[in-house]
C-alpha atoms as one frame of an Amber mdcrd trajectory, in Angstrom:
protein
 131.634  87.747 118.168 131.371  89.091 120.985 131.435  93.369 121.137 131.857
  94.078 125.027 129.375  91.861 126.828 127.228  91.774 123.613 127.790  88.318
 121.958 126.335  87.842 118.003 124.976  84.791 116.791 123.143  83.093 113.480
 120.536  81.339 113.565 120.150  80.615 110.651 117.726  78.061 110.527 114.751
  81.264 111.940 116.739  83.773 109.877 117.955  86.449 112.539 121.167  87.375
 113.465 120.699  87.779 116.818 122.680  90.228 119.453 122.955  88.634 122.698
 123.428  90.199 126.517 123.391  88.085 130.004 121.161  85.614 127.475 118.594
  88.060 126.618 118.235  88.938 122.906 118.514  93.293 122.530 119.404  93.369
 119.054 118.524  90.916 115.968 118.018  91.129 111.907 115.970  89.295 110.331
 117.227  88.348 107.182 116.386  85.418 104.260 118.825  83.676 101.804 118.527
  84.373  98.410 119.905  81.482  94.928 119.562  83.633  92.398 120.814  85.194
  90.173 123.904  85.261  92.934 123.810  83.706  96.438 123.013  86.799  98.972
 121.859  87.409 102.462 118.587  89.248 102.392 118.145  91.491 105.601 114.980
  92.637 106.055 114.606  94.247 109.095 116.652  95.821 112.216 115.299  95.843
 115.283 117.094  96.734 118.617 115.057  97.206 121.985 114.719 100.265 122.742
 116.723  99.886 126.755 119.596  99.126 124.322 119.471 101.806 121.529 122.306
 103.469 121.152 125.208 101.521 122.246 125.540 100.657 118.675 124.103  97.521
 118.294 122.849  97.484 115.001 125.843  98.616 113.605 127.735  95.690 115.290
 125.056  93.805 113.460 125.112  95.115 109.975 129.202  94.380 110.221 128.481
  91.143 111.109 125.946  90.298 108.706 128.670  91.628 106.581 131.722  89.675
 107.932 129.372  86.324 107.431 128.548  86.863 103.912 131.384  87.016 103.384
 132.807  84.212 104.723 130.171  82.201 102.718 131.216  83.392  99.643 127.546
  85.699  99.304 126.126  88.887  98.663 124.234  90.818 100.314 121.960  92.523
  98.941 119.931  95.377 102.046 115.782  95.912 102.104 116.352  96.750 105.370
 116.389 100.613 105.115 118.838 100.782 108.138 121.522  98.295 106.565 120.634
 100.020 102.928 122.499 102.690 105.199 125.202 101.665 106.800 126.093  99.767
 103.746 126.837 103.812 101.950 128.739 104.387 105.657 130.876 101.576 105.005
 131.888 100.832 101.592 135.160  99.082 102.214 133.059  97.128 104.228 130.056
  96.375 102.574 130.210  95.312  98.768 126.848  97.141  97.067 124.596  94.872
  95.143 123.687  95.079  92.164 120.463  95.984  90.690 118.974  92.551  89.746
 120.102  90.947  92.675 118.317  93.662  95.063 114.682  93.320  92.285 115.716
  89.381  92.712 115.451  89.992  96.562 112.428  92.403  96.456 110.752  89.535
  94.360 111.482  86.659  96.894 109.843  89.155  99.265 106.687  90.046  96.971
 106.251  86.258  96.925 106.729  85.048 100.455 105.196  88.070 102.504 103.777
  85.911 105.600 107.752  85.519 106.492 108.436  89.191 107.381
């Protein structure tokens, strides 16, 4: 996906959705994949480099994360406060995660603190 001169790529192995400008990673969402109670992408942190803040990069990353999930028929369980807030503003593009899924995502994160 390209937005102006920003390219967004999914580094699934590293658990990062990255925004790239001129070959430099300028923002990212760090996430993990949860398999139960249903398959879900779980964003944990959204980071935009200070020099690139205010350009809509974080929102573009959030939108692409939901697009990736939709293509994979996965849910999204936003533990990242930014993505959770974005979800509330874009309900049409971001199906809400149920409480059971959010709870399972939090339990996974608690059990794997070394990941984030």
